[in-house]
C-alpha positions, 0 to 999 in steps of 0.5 A: 500500500505504501508503495502504491501511495509513493508511486502515485505521489511521484506521478503527481509531482511529475505531472505538475512539473510538466504542466508548469513548464508549458510556457515559453521562457522568452515570454516571461522576460520583462523588458524593463528588467533587461534594460535595468540589468544592462545599465547596472552591468555598464556601471559595474564596468567602471572601476578606479585603477590605482597607478603608483609612480613607484611601489617601493622606496629605499631610505638607504642607510639610516641610524636606528631611531631616526624617523623617516617619511616618504610619499607614494604618489598615485593617479586614478587611471580608471573611470570611477572615483577612487575611495581608499577605505584603509591602509595598514602596515606590516608592523607598528613602526610604520604609519601610513596616512592615506587621503580621506577624500575620493580621488576623481578619475585622472587626478593624483593622490598621495599616501604619506608613510612614516617610519620610526627607524626601528629594527636592525640591519636590512628591514622591509615593511609593506603597506597594504592599501584597501580601495574600491579597485578591481583587485581590492588592495594595492601593496607598496614597500619601504626598506632601509638598512638600519645601523645601531648608533655609535657606542660611546665609551663608558668611562674615561679613556687612558 
């Protein structure tokens, strides 16, 4: 009895499915929806592009504890306003300061990076800039060779 009920239920589901699919799919398309989808897709193609003049800065040889700073200049070479939402460094000794306002297409912007001169020997720090670009983030680097300050003698020299 259960088998007959299961078979009957299965036949009913198949029959309902075939009846509901009689309409042609092309008749169900709403022209207004197609137009709005096309304009939405065109708008999605417009994205900003963050093009840096340089992606790495070398401070050279510096004394430990000597603060340094540099500016990474970039241009929005895309066709939509560039909005930087965050900028983080790989360590607390490096502080990025990105522009707060959107950068229009064709305009330049500056990312100020301050480094406190900590570390020893060759150091490299990365700054990750999060923005509304196609990639979502860009990376720039700073590097320096950090020397220890000259040691002074502890007592009088004889």
